[in-house]
Biopython code that builds the backbone (N, CA, C, O; Angstrom):
import numpy as np
from Bio.PDB.StructureBuilder import StructureBuilder

atoms = [
    (1, "MET", "N", (115.615, 79.238, 107.823)),
    (1, "MET", "CA", (115.598, 77.919, 108.478)),
    (1, "MET", "C", (114.519, 78.180, 109.536)),
    (1, "MET", "O", (114.642, 79.231, 110.165)),
    (2, "LEU", "N", (113.358, 77.292, 109.864)),
    (2, "LEU", "CA", (112.362, 77.610, 111.297)),
    (2, "LEU", "C", (112.632, 77.634, 112.560)),
    (2, "LEU", "O", (113.313, 76.795, 113.148)),
    (3, "LYS", "N", (112.166, 78.494, 112.989)),
    (3, "LYS", "CA", (112.810, 78.478, 114.564)),
    (3, "LYS", "C", (111.526, 78.292, 115.435)),
    (3, "LYS", "O", (110.452, 78.581, 114.908)),
    (4, "ARG", "N", (111.538, 77.906, 116.522)),
    (4, "ARG", "CA", (110.886, 77.294, 117.301)),
    (4, "ARG", "C", (110.079, 78.696, 117.774)),
    (4, "ARG", "O", (108.881, 78.453, 117.920)),
    (5, "GLU", "N", (110.305, 79.615, 117.955)),
    (5, "GLU", "CA", (109.127, 81.010, 117.970)),
    (5, "GLU", "C", (108.718, 81.033, 116.520)),
    (5, "GLU", "O", (107.714, 81.711, 116.303)),
    (6, "HIS", "N", (109.004, 80.727, 115.979)),
    (6, "HIS", "CA", (107.776, 80.904, 114.452)),
    (6, "HIS", "C", (106.543, 80.368, 114.323)),
    (6, "HIS", "O", (105.540, 80.765, 113.730)),
    (7, "VAL", "N", (106.811, 79.236, 115.085)),
    (7, "VAL", "CA", (105.822, 78.173, 114.998)),
    (7, "VAL", "C", (104.759, 77.994, 116.610)),
    (7, "VAL", "O", (105.276, 77.700, 117.688)),
    (8, "GLU", "N", (103.985, 78.122, 116.517)),
    (8, "GLU", "CA", (102.698, 78.077, 118.065)),
    (8, "GLU", "C", (102.303, 76.684, 117.764)),
    (8, "GLU", "O", (101.867, 76.584, 116.617)),
    (9, "VAL", "N", (102.317, 75.637, 118.395)),
    (9, "VAL", "CA", (101.600, 74.754, 118.320)),
    (9, "VAL", "C", (100.734, 74.802, 119.323)),
    (9, "VAL", "O", (100.949, 74.999, 120.519)),
    (10, "ILE", "N", (99.442, 74.552, 118.586)),
    (10, "ILE", "CA", (97.905, 74.597, 119.012)),
    (10, "ILE", "C", (97.211, 73.179, 119.694)),
    (10, "ILE", "O", (96.405, 73.298, 120.617)),
    (11, "LYS", "N", (97.674, 71.548, 119.049)),
    (11, "LYS", "CA", (97.446, 71.316, 118.993)),
    (11, "LYS", "C", (98.487, 69.660, 118.373)),
    (11, "LYS", "O", (98.928, 69.456, 117.242)),
    (12, "LEU", "N", (98.585, 68.790, 119.563)),
    (12, "LEU", "CA", (99.222, 67.532, 118.508)),
    (12, "LEU", "C", (99.390, 66.410, 119.697)),
    (12, "LEU", "O", (99.868, 66.334, 120.829)),
    (13, "THR", "N", (98.451, 65.286, 118.398)),
    (13, "THR", "CA", (98.128, 64.306, 118.991)),
    (13, "THR", "C", (98.812, 63.392, 118.063)),
    (13, "THR", "O", (99.681, 63.682, 117.242)),
    (14, "ASP", "N", (98.241, 62.140, 118.339)),
    (14, "ASP", "CA", (99.074, 61.161, 117.490)),
    (14, "ASP", "C", (98.457, 61.103, 115.873)),
    (14, "ASP", "O", (98.875, 60.417, 114.940)),
    (15, "THR", "N", (97.763, 61.693, 115.885)),
    (15, "THR", "CA", (97.100, 62.216, 114.310)),
    (15, "THR", "C", (96.754, 62.832, 113.686)),
    (15, "THR", "O", (96.180, 62.691, 112.606)),
    (16, "GLU", "N", (97.214, 64.156, 114.597)),
    (16, "GLU", "CA", (96.745, 65.662, 114.275)),
    (16, "GLU", "C", (97.753, 66.328, 114.940)),
    (16, "GLU", "O", (98.340, 66.061, 115.988)),
    (17, "LEU", "N", (97.883, 67.481, 113.951)),
    (17, "LEU", "CA", (99.039, 68.436, 114.447)),
    (17, "LEU", "C", (98.213, 69.767, 113.932)),
    (17, "LEU", "O", (97.700, 69.770, 112.814)),
    (18, "ILE", "N", (98.115, 70.940, 114.853)),
    (18, "ILE", "CA", (97.395, 71.991, 114.613)),
    (18, "ILE", "C", (98.359, 73.221, 115.357)),
    (18, "ILE", "O", (98.694, 73.365, 116.533)),
    (19, "THR", "N", (98.626, 73.980, 114.209)),
    (19, "THR", "CA", (99.764, 75.038, 114.422)),
    (19, "THR", "C", (99.127, 76.451, 113.832)),
    (19, "THR", "O", (98.093, 76.466, 113.164)),
    (20, "VAL", "N", (99.978, 77.778, 114.213)),
    (20, "VAL", "CA", (99.607, 78.643, 113.812)),
    (20, "VAL", "C", (101.556, 79.085, 113.586)),
    (20, "VAL", "O", (102.512, 78.906, 114.340)),
    (21, "SER", "N", (101.437, 79.762, 112.061)),
    (21, "SER", "CA", (102.698, 79.648, 111.925)),
    (21, "SER", "C", (102.914, 81.304, 111.196)),
    (21, "SER", "O", (102.266, 81.821, 110.285)),
    (22, "ARG", "N", (104.173, 81.904, 112.059)),
    (22, "ARG", "CA", (104.533, 83.052, 111.807)),
    (22, "ARG", "C", (106.130, 83.580, 111.598)),
    (22, "ARG", "O", (106.761, 84.498, 112.120)),
    (23, "ASN", "N", (106.443, 82.663, 110.688)),
    (23, "ASN", "CA", (107.534, 82.343, 110.280)),
    (23, "ASN", "C", (107.919, 84.004, 108.782)),
    (23, "ASN", "O", (107.140, 84.787, 108.240)),
    (24, "PRO", "N", (109.191, 83.854, 108.691)),
    (24, "PRO", "CA", (109.278, 84.615, 107.591)),
    (24, "PRO", "C", (108.952, 83.631, 106.363)),
    (24, "PRO", "O", (109.291, 82.467, 106.150)),
    (25, "CYS", "N", (107.775, 84.992, 105.272)),
    (25, "CYS", "CA", (107.133, 84.038, 104.565)),
    (25, "CYS", "C", (107.494, 84.339, 103.263)),
    (25, "CYS", "O", (106.764, 85.218, 102.806)),
    (26, "PRO", "N", (108.311, 83.960, 102.516)),
    (26, "PRO", "CA", (108.530, 84.515, 100.791)),
    (26, "PRO", "C", (107.158, 84.815, 99.959)),
    (26, "PRO", "O", (106.967, 85.730, 99.157)),
    (27, "ILE", "N", (106.469, 84.031, 100.277)),
    (27, "ILE", "CA", (105.061, 84.152, 99.347)),
    (27, "ILE", "C", (104.310, 85.096, 99.925)),
    (27, "ILE", "O", (103.541, 85.884, 99.373)),
    (28, "LEU", "N", (104.563, 84.983, 101.055)),
    (28, "LEU", "CA", (103.417, 86.446, 102.075)),
    (28, "LEU", "C", (104.311, 87.398, 101.609)),
    (28, "LEU", "O", (103.559, 88.225, 101.094)),
    (29, "LYS", "N", (105.705, 87.890, 101.434)),
    (29, "LYS", "CA", (106.418, 89.027, 101.151)),
    (29, "LYS", "C", (106.057, 89.240, 99.698)),
    (29, "LYS", "O", (105.568, 90.340, 99.444)),
    (30, "LEU", "N", (106.203, 88.422, 98.739)),
    (30, "LEU", "CA", (106.070, 88.843, 97.244)),
    (30, "LEU", "C", (104.543, 89.217, 96.931)),
    (30, "LEU", "O", (104.292, 90.076, 96.086)),
    (31, "THR", "N", (103.283, 88.391, 97.800)),
    (31, "THR", "CA", (102.145, 88.681, 97.434)),
    (31, "THR", "C", (101.860, 90.335, 97.499)),
    (31, "THR", "O", (101.462, 91.085, 96.608)),
    (32, "LEU", "N", (102.319, 90.696, 99.303)),
    (32, "LEU", "CA", (101.937, 91.866, 99.575)),
    (32, "LEU", "C", (103.041, 93.295, 98.857)),
    (32, "LEU", "O", (102.815, 94.504, 98.814)),
    (33, "MET", "N", (104.289, 92.452, 98.356)),
    (33, "MET", "CA", (104.399, 93.731, 97.234)),
    (33, "MET", "C", (103.816, 93.818, 95.903)),
    (33, "MET", "O", (104.209, 94.775, 95.236)),
    (34, "LEU", "N", (102.943, 93.015, 95.349)),
    (34, "LEU", "CA", (102.650, 92.688, 94.159)),
    (34, "LEU", "C", (100.869, 93.155, 94.619)),
    (34, "LEU", "O", (99.985, 93.235, 93.766)),
    (35, "LYS", "N", (100.684, 93.366, 95.821)),
    (35, "LYS", "CA", (99.135, 93.646, 95.926)),
    (35, "LYS", "C", (98.029, 92.470, 95.575)),
    (35, "LYS", "O", (96.967, 92.698, 94.996)),
    (36, "MET", "N", (98.512, 91.035, 96.075)),
    (36, "MET", "CA", (97.401, 90.451, 95.596)),
    (36, "MET", "C", (96.707, 90.029, 96.949)),
    (36, "MET", "O", (96.686, 90.832, 97.882)),
    (37, "ASP", "N", (96.110, 88.712, 97.070)),
    (37, "ASP", "CA", (95.533, 88.600, 98.109)),
    (37, "ASP", "C", (96.040, 87.156, 98.544)),
    (37, "ASP", "O", (95.651, 86.329, 97.719)),
    (38, "THR", "N", (96.827, 86.549, 99.634)),
    (38, "THR", "CA", (96.942, 85.807, 100.115)),
    (38, "THR", "C", (96.290, 84.787, 99.874)),
    (38, "THR", "O", (96.707, 83.777, 99.308)),
    (39, "ARG", "N", (94.888, 85.049, 100.419)),
    (39, "ARG", "CA", (94.053, 83.400, 100.510)),
    (39, "ARG", "C", (94.066, 83.287, 98.727)),
    (39, "ARG", "O", (92.865, 83.185, 98.477)),
    (40, "TYR", "N", (94.584, 83.264, 97.800)),
    (40, "TYR", "CA", (94.583, 83.165, 96.424)),
    (40, "TYR", "C", (96.047, 82.367, 96.548)),
    (40, "TYR", "O", (96.356, 81.184, 96.688)),
    (41, "THR", "N", (96.839, 83.702, 96.417)),
    (41, "THR", "CA", (98.322, 83.075, 96.333)),
    (41, "THR", "C", (98.305, 81.924, 97.137)),
    (41, "THR", "O", (98.116, 80.983, 96.366)),
    (42, "CYS", "N", (98.386, 81.591, 98.073)),
    (42, "CYS", "CA", (98.765, 80.386, 99.049)),
    (42, "CYS", "C", (98.063, 79.405, 98.989)),
    (42, "CYS", "O", (98.272, 78.509, 99.808)),
    (43, "LYS", "N", (97.011, 79.257, 98.007)),
    (43, "LYS", "CA", (95.908, 78.348, 97.642)),
    (43, "LYS", "C", (96.668, 77.667, 96.650)),
    (43, "LYS", "O", (96.747, 76.441, 96.729)),
    (44, "LEU", "N", (97.268, 78.305, 95.681)),
    (44, "LEU", "CA", (97.557, 78.443, 94.672)),
    (44, "LEU", "C", (99.074, 77.885, 94.492)),
    (44, "LEU", "O", (99.356, 76.875, 93.847)),
    (45, "VAL", "N", (99.851, 78.583, 95.064)),
    (45, "VAL", "CA", (101.304, 77.943, 95.051)),
    (45, "VAL", "C", (101.965, 77.153, 96.716)),
    (45, "VAL", "O", (102.764, 76.218, 96.734)),
    (46, "SER", "N", (101.521, 77.662, 97.662)),
    (46, "SER", "CA", (102.034, 76.555, 98.844)),
    (46, "SER", "C", (100.994, 75.441, 99.375)),
    (46, "SER", "O", (101.204, 74.350, 99.906)),
    (47, "GLU", "N", (99.965, 76.015, 99.087)),
    (47, "GLU", "CA", (99.099, 74.515, 99.496)),
    (47, "GLU", "C", (99.612, 73.195, 98.406)),
    (47, "GLU", "O", (100.170, 72.195, 98.857)),
    (48, "PRO", "N", (99.365, 73.354, 97.138)),
    (48, "PRO", "CA", (99.967, 72.204, 96.436)),
    (48, "PRO", "C", (101.409, 71.640, 96.814)),
    (48, "PRO", "O", (101.878, 70.532, 96.554)),
    (49, "VAL", "N", (101.920, 72.596, 97.428)),
    (49, "VAL", "CA", (103.298, 71.962, 97.257)),
    (49, "VAL", "C", (103.391, 71.054, 99.249)),
    (49, "VAL", "O", (103.909, 69.956, 99.450)),
    (50, "CYS", "N", (102.973, 71.625, 99.959)),
    (50, "CYS", "CA", (102.635, 71.313, 100.945)),
    (50, "CYS", "C", (102.036, 69.801, 100.905)),
    (50, "CYS", "O", (102.559, 68.984, 101.662)),
    (51, "ARG", "N", (100.793, 69.313, 99.925)),
    (51, "ARG", "CA", (100.202, 68.327, 99.742)),
    (51, "ARG", "C", (100.881, 67.443, 99.267)),
    (51, "ARG", "O", (100.846, 66.274, 99.651)),
    (52, "TYR", "N", (101.632, 67.909, 98.315)),
    (52, "TYR", "CA", (102.865, 66.816, 97.325)),
    (52, "TYR", "C", (103.504, 66.001, 98.617)),
    (52, "TYR", "O", (103.351, 64.799, 98.831)),
    (53, "VAL", "N", (104.327, 67.025, 99.508)),
    (53, "VAL", "CA", (105.113, 66.491, 100.151)),
    (53, "VAL", "C", (104.614, 65.581, 101.083)),
    (53, "VAL", "O", (105.145, 64.490, 101.289)),
    (54, "LEU", "N", (103.447, 66.052, 101.748)),
    (54, "LEU", "CA", (102.635, 64.909, 103.070)),
    (54, "LEU", "C", (102.477, 63.614, 102.129)),
    (54, "LEU", "O", (102.757, 62.521, 102.621)),
    (55, "ARG", "N", (102.057, 63.689, 100.846)),
    (55, "ARG", "CA", (101.652, 62.440, 100.332)),
    (55, "ARG", "C", (102.657, 61.513, 99.742)),
    (55, "ARG", "O", (102.656, 60.304, 99.514)),
    (56, "HIS", "N", (103.388, 62.333, 99.596)),
    (56, "HIS", "CA", (105.102, 61.074, 99.392)),
    (56, "HIS", "C", (105.287, 60.562, 100.879)),
    (56, "HIS", "O", (105.435, 59.351, 101.038)),
    (57, "ILE", "N", (105.288, 61.151, 101.650)),
    (57, "ILE", "CA", (105.951, 60.874, 103.412)),
    (57, "ILE", "C", (105.246, 59.584, 103.439)),
    (57, "ILE", "O", (105.768, 58.470, 103.469)),
    (58, "ASP", "N", (103.301, 60.036, 103.419)),
    (58, "ASP", "CA", (102.456, 59.062, 103.695)),
    (58, "ASP", "C", (100.877, 59.293, 103.368)),
    (58, "ASP", "O", (100.091, 60.006, 103.991)),
    (59, "PRO", "N", (100.701, 58.719, 102.542)),
    (59, "PRO", "CA", (99.395, 58.902, 101.308)),
    (59, "PRO", "C", (98.361, 59.055, 102.197)),
    (59, "PRO", "O", (97.373, 59.020, 101.464)),
    (60, "ARG", "N", (97.985, 59.199, 103.299)),
    (60, "ARG", "CA", (96.850, 59.274, 104.641)),
    (60, "ARG", "C", (97.160, 60.300, 104.987)),
    (60, "ARG", "O", (96.277, 61.021, 105.452)),
    (61, "LEU", "N", (98.634, 60.834, 104.903)),
    (61, "LEU", "CA", (98.403, 62.463, 105.457)),
    (61, "LEU", "C", (97.613, 63.281, 104.727)),
    (61, "LEU", "O", (97.380, 63.000, 103.551)),
    (62, "VAL", "N", (97.029, 64.534, 105.386)),
    (62, "VAL", "CA", (96.153, 65.388, 105.000)),
    (62, "VAL", "C", (96.243, 66.523, 105.291)),
    (62, "VAL", "O", (95.883, 66.629, 106.464)),
    (63, "PHE", "N", (96.691, 68.009, 104.653)),
    (63, "PHE", "CA", (97.165, 69.265, 104.913)),
    (63, "PHE", "C", (95.323, 69.711, 105.219)),
    (63, "PHE", "O", (94.340, 68.999, 105.016)),
    (64, "GLU", "N", (95.378, 70.989, 105.707)),
    (64, "GLU", "CA", (94.562, 72.047, 105.281)),
    (64, "GLU", "C", (95.219, 73.020, 106.049)),
    (64, "GLU", "O", (96.096, 72.917, 106.906)),
    (65, "ARG", "N", (94.381, 74.385, 105.379)),
    (65, "ARG", "CA", (94.921, 75.607, 106.197)),
    (65, "ARG", "C", (93.432, 76.665, 106.232)),
    (65, "ARG", "O", (92.378, 76.655, 105.596)),
    (66, "ASN", "N", (93.793, 77.218, 106.927)),
    (66, "ASN", "CA", (92.277, 77.994, 107.558)),
    (66, "ASN", "C", (92.285, 79.005, 106.728)),
    (66, "ASN", "O", (93.250, 79.744, 106.925)),
    (67, "TYR", "N", (91.502, 79.376, 105.764)),
    (67, "TYR", "CA", (91.566, 80.921, 105.115)),
    (67, "TYR", "C", (91.046, 82.144, 105.678)),
    (67, "TYR", "O", (91.295, 83.327, 105.447)),
    (68, "ASN", "N", (90.279, 81.573, 106.460)),
    (68, "ASN", "CA", (89.764, 82.758, 107.303)),
    (68, "ASN", "C", (90.748, 83.162, 108.633)),
    (68, "ASN", "O", (90.400, 84.036, 109.427)),
    (69, "HIS", "N", (92.158, 82.329, 108.781)),
    (69, "HIS", "CA", (93.220, 82.485, 109.649)),
    (69, "HIS", "C", (94.242, 82.892, 108.973)),
    (69, "HIS", "O", (95.122, 82.109, 109.331)),
    (70, "ILE", "N", (94.695, 83.597, 108.238)),
    (70, "ILE", "CA", (95.997, 83.816, 107.297)),
    (70, "ILE", "C", (96.337, 85.001, 107.305)),
    (70, "ILE", "O", (95.512, 85.910, 107.214)),
    (71, "ARG", "N", (97.836, 85.224, 107.434)),
    (71, "ARG", "CA", (98.708, 86.242, 107.273)),
    (71, "ARG", "C", (98.092, 87.141, 105.994)),
    (71, "ARG", "O", (97.457, 86.488, 105.166)),
    (72, "PRO", "N", (98.235, 88.644, 105.755)),
    (72, "PRO", "CA", (97.791, 89.407, 106.874)),
    (72, "PRO", "C", (97.068, 89.827, 107.299)),
    (72, "PRO", "O", (97.048, 90.918, 107.868)),
    (73, "TYR", "N", (95.973, 88.826, 107.098)),
    (73, "TYR", "CA", (94.714, 89.360, 107.765)),
    (73, "TYR", "C", (94.486, 88.458, 109.283)),
    (73, "TYR", "O", (93.332, 88.157, 109.590)),
    (74, "ALA", "N", (95.272, 88.186, 109.902)),
    (74, "ALA", "CA", (95.483, 87.580, 111.084)),
    (74, "ALA", "C", (96.845, 87.448, 111.422)),
    (74, "ALA", "O", (97.687, 87.498, 110.525)),
    (75, "ASP", "N", (97.211, 87.265, 112.746)),
    (75, "ASP", "CA", (98.359, 86.976, 113.217)),
    (75, "ASP", "C", (99.271, 85.997, 112.951)),
    (75, "ASP", "O", (100.357, 86.007, 113.530)),
    (76, "GLY", "N", (98.893, 84.878, 111.899)),
    (76, "GLY", "CA", (100.036, 83.901, 111.564)),
    (76, "GLY", "C", (98.804, 83.348, 110.770)),
    (76, "GLY", "O", (97.730, 83.925, 110.606)),
    (77, "CYS", "N", (99.135, 82.248, 110.362)),
    (77, "CYS", "CA", (98.287, 81.136, 109.120)),
    (77, "CYS", "C", (98.225, 79.991, 109.983)),
    (77, "CYS", "O", (99.261, 79.458, 110.381)),
    (78, "LEU", "N", (96.742, 79.449, 110.395)),
    (78, "LEU", "CA", (96.287, 78.404, 110.829)),
    (78, "LEU", "C", (96.490, 77.194, 110.150)),
    (78, "LEU", "O", (96.138, 77.278, 108.973)),
    (79, "GLU", "N", (96.967, 76.019, 110.497)),
    (79, "GLU", "CA", (97.686, 75.153, 109.465)),
    (79, "GLU", "C", (97.296, 73.787, 110.323)),
    (79, "GLU", "O", (97.583, 73.723, 111.518)),
    (80, "ARG", "N", (96.521, 72.534, 109.535)),
    (80, "ARG", "CA", (96.296, 71.244, 109.908)),
    (80, "ARG", "C", (96.854, 70.714, 109.475)),
    (80, "ARG", "O", (96.981, 71.090, 108.310)),
    (81, "ILE", "N", (97.800, 69.294, 109.864)),
    (81, "ILE", "CA", (97.654, 68.123, 109.074)),
    (81, "ILE", "C", (97.691, 67.017, 110.113)),
    (81, "ILE", "O", (98.332, 66.881, 111.156)),
    (82, "PHE", "N", (96.553, 66.073, 109.317)),
    (82, "PHE", "CA", (96.216, 64.882, 110.320)),
    (82, "PHE", "C", (96.381, 63.701, 109.720)),
    (82, "PHE", "O", (96.862, 64.017, 108.632)),
    (83, "LEU", "N", (96.266, 62.338, 109.749)),
    (83, "LEU", "CA", (96.081, 61.725, 109.128)),
    (83, "LEU", "C", (94.708, 60.641, 109.163)),
    (83, "LEU", "O", (94.072, 60.257, 110.144)),
    (84, "LYS", "N", (94.531, 60.329, 107.768)),
    (84, "LYS", "CA", (93.156, 60.033, 107.662)),
    (84, "LYS", "C", (93.204, 58.637, 108.213)),
    (84, "LYS", "O", (94.262, 58.009, 108.243)),
    (85, "PRO", "N", (91.975, 58.106, 108.687)),
    (85, "PRO", "CA", (91.789, 56.829, 108.944)),
    (85, "PRO", "C", (91.706, 56.130, 107.914)),
    (85, "PRO", "O", (91.397, 56.444, 106.764)),
    (86, "LEU", "N", (92.129, 54.708, 108.570)),
    (86, "LEU", "CA", (92.289, 53.642, 106.884)),
    (86, "LEU", "C", (91.079, 53.393, 106.214)),
    (86, "LEU", "O", (91.099, 53.228, 104.994)),
    (87, "ASN", "N", (89.708, 53.328, 107.042)),
    (87, "ASN", "CA", (88.498, 52.575, 106.344)),
    (87, "ASN", "C", (87.961, 54.095, 105.502)),
    (87, "ASN", "O", (87.007, 53.985, 104.732)),
    (88, "GLU", "N", (88.649, 55.549, 105.704)),
    (88, "GLU", "CA", (87.765, 56.766, 104.965)),
    (88, "GLU", "C", (88.328, 56.527, 103.098)),
    (88, "GLU", "O", (89.349, 56.161, 102.515)),
    (89, "LYS", "N", (87.173, 56.919, 102.793)),
    (89, "LYS", "CA", (86.803, 56.549, 101.217)),
    (89, "LYS", "C", (87.637, 58.123, 100.932)),
    (89, "LYS", "O", (87.377, 59.269, 101.299)),
    (90, "PRO", "N", (88.725, 57.536, 100.112)),
    (90, "PRO", "CA", (89.228, 59.245, 99.328)),
    (90, "PRO", "C", (87.747, 60.207, 98.516)),
    (90, "PRO", "O", (86.808, 59.761, 97.858)),
    (91, "ARG", "N", (88.040, 61.473, 98.874)),
    (91, "ARG", "CA", (87.089, 62.471, 98.723)),
    (91, "ARG", "C", (87.503, 62.845, 97.507)),
    (91, "ARG", "O", (88.348, 62.063, 97.070)),
    (92, "LEU", "N", (87.228, 63.783, 96.743)),
    (92, "LEU", "CA", (87.106, 64.916, 95.772)),
    (92, "LEU", "C", (87.608, 66.018, 96.375)),
    (92, "LEU", "O", (86.955, 66.669, 97.191)),
    (93, "ILE", "N", (88.718, 66.285, 96.042)),
    (93, "ILE", "CA", (89.367, 67.910, 96.681)),
    (93, "ILE", "C", (89.319, 68.773, 95.151)),
    (93, "ILE", "O", (89.757, 68.598, 94.014)),
    (94, "ARG", "N", (88.318, 70.040, 96.054)),
    (94, "ARG", "CA", (88.132, 71.272, 94.963)),
    (94, "ARG", "C", (89.674, 71.557, 94.300)),
    (94, "ARG", "O", (90.807, 71.643, 94.774)),
    (95, "SER", "N", (89.139, 71.647, 93.066)),
    (95, "SER", "CA", (90.302, 72.498, 92.609)),
    (95, "SER", "C", (90.104, 74.035, 91.940)),
    (95, "SER", "O", (89.120, 74.358, 91.274)),
    (96, "VAL", "N", (91.052, 74.768, 92.205)),
    (96, "VAL", "CA", (91.079, 75.680, 91.724)),
    (96, "VAL", "C", (90.251, 76.130, 90.622)),
    (96, "VAL", "O", (90.349, 75.378, 89.652)),
    (97, "THR", "N", (89.454, 77.129, 90.451)),
    (97, "THR", "CA", (88.863, 77.019, 89.004)),
    (97, "THR", "C", (89.749, 78.658, 88.107)),
    (97, "THR", "O", (90.171, 79.649, 88.702)),
    (98, "PHE", "N", (89.772, 78.441, 86.815)),
    (98, "PHE", "CA", (90.092, 78.950, 85.986)),
    (98, "PHE", "C", (88.887, 79.690, 85.324)),
    (98, "PHE", "O", (87.774, 79.182, 85.191)),
    (99, "SER", "N", (89.286, 81.142, 84.863)),
    (99, "SER", "CA", (88.238, 81.290, 84.307)),
    (99, "SER", "C", (88.946, 81.004, 82.408)),
    (99, "SER", "O", (90.099, 81.010, 81.975)),
    (100, "LEU", "N", (87.401, 80.755, 81.627)),
    (100, "LEU", "CA", (87.804, 79.927, 80.378)),
    (100, "LEU", "C", (87.060, 81.327, 79.544)),
    (100, "LEU", "O", (86.330, 82.091, 80.176)),
    (101, "SER", "N", (87.356, 81.537, 78.056)),
    (101, "SER", "CA", (86.718, 82.225, 77.233)),
    (101, "SER", "C", (85.768, 81.790, 76.726)),
    (101, "SER", "O", (85.846, 80.566, 76.612)),
    (102, "PHE", "N", (84.798, 82.245, 76.320)),
    (102, "PHE", "CA", (83.714, 81.759, 75.757)),
    (102, "PHE", "C", (84.504, 80.753, 74.569)),
    (102, "PHE", "O", (84.154, 79.576, 74.655)),
    (103, "ASN", "N", (85.155, 80.944, 73.867)),
    (103, "ASN", "CA", (85.867, 79.773, 72.692)),
    (103, "ASN", "C", (86.390, 79.047, 73.102)),
    (103, "ASN", "O", (86.596, 78.078, 72.371)),
    (104, "GLU", "N", (86.994, 79.002, 74.616)),
    (104, "GLU", "CA", (88.001, 77.691, 75.004)),
    (104, "GLU", "C", (86.905, 76.989, 75.895)),
    (104, "GLU", "O", (87.285, 75.988, 76.502)),
    (105, "ARG", "N", (85.578, 77.388, 76.053)),
    (105, "ARG", "CA", (84.524, 76.686, 77.112)),
    (105, "ARG", "C", (84.198, 75.968, 75.814)),
    (105, "ARG", "O", (84.894, 74.961, 75.688)),
    (106, "ARG", "N", (83.062, 76.247, 74.463)),
    (106, "ARG", "CA", (83.335, 76.110, 73.371)),
    (106, "ARG", "C", (83.741, 74.546, 73.131)),
    (106, "ARG", "O", (83.118, 73.493, 73.271)),
    (107, "ASN", "N", (85.204, 74.902, 72.664)),
    (107, "ASN", "CA", (85.888, 73.759, 72.382)),
    (107, "ASN", "C", (86.374, 72.338, 73.473)),
    (107, "ASN", "O", (86.695, 71.201, 73.128)),
    (108, "LEU", "N", (86.271, 72.935, 74.873)),
    (108, "LEU", "CA", (85.997, 72.006, 75.426)),
    (108, "LEU", "C", (84.981, 70.865, 75.681)),
    (108, "LEU", "O", (85.050, 69.738, 76.171)),
    (109, "ASN", "N", (83.882, 71.739, 75.072)),
    (109, "ASN", "CA", (82.469, 71.280, 75.311)),
    (109, "ASN", "C", (82.628, 70.427, 74.175)),
    (109, "ASN", "O", (82.473, 69.235, 74.437)),
    (110, "SER", "N", (82.965, 70.778, 72.663)),
    (110, "SER", "CA", (82.843, 70.032, 71.576)),
    (110, "SER", "C", (84.391, 68.832, 71.438)),
    (110, "SER", "O", (84.808, 68.158, 70.496)),
    (111, "ALA", "N", (84.717, 68.959, 72.383)),
    (111, "ALA", "CA", (85.682, 67.842, 72.423)),
    (111, "ALA", "C", (85.176, 66.328, 73.542)),
    (111, "ALA", "O", (85.620, 65.183, 73.463)),
    (112, "SER", "N", (84.206, 66.829, 74.442)),
    (112, "SER", "CA", (83.851, 65.887, 74.881)),
    (112, "SER", "C", (82.386, 65.400, 74.805)),
    (112, "SER", "O", (82.063, 64.330, 75.324)),
]
sb = StructureBuilder()
sb.init_structure("model")
sb.init_model(0)
sb.init_chain("A")
sb.init_seg("    ")
for serial, (resi, resn, name, xyz) in enumerate(atoms, 1):
    if name == "N":
        sb.init_residue(resn, " ", resi, " ")
    sb.init_atom(name, np.array(xyz, "f"), 0.0, 1.0, " ", f" {name:<3s}", serial, name[0])
structure = sb.get_structure()
């Protein structure tokens, strides 16, 4: 359960919420145990879930995480949720890049 002391609200308006989260985080715990980088694991595991949930609440809601201010490299995880203006066109979101072998790239290129 998320407690009040786990989240510092930096900014709250009708269209924007910026927080620093310091709650116990299973992704952080597992990432540290596996000696991985939270800048990678959180982007791959946590961020898509946050975006999915918000999109189903309201398609105009956008989730962003500042990967220069994320645990364990900072004292908390800086996150922003905001409401896109109605007239804003959708933008292409960068996806996670996966490494492909030479044969996989060749097969992908020959399929197109």
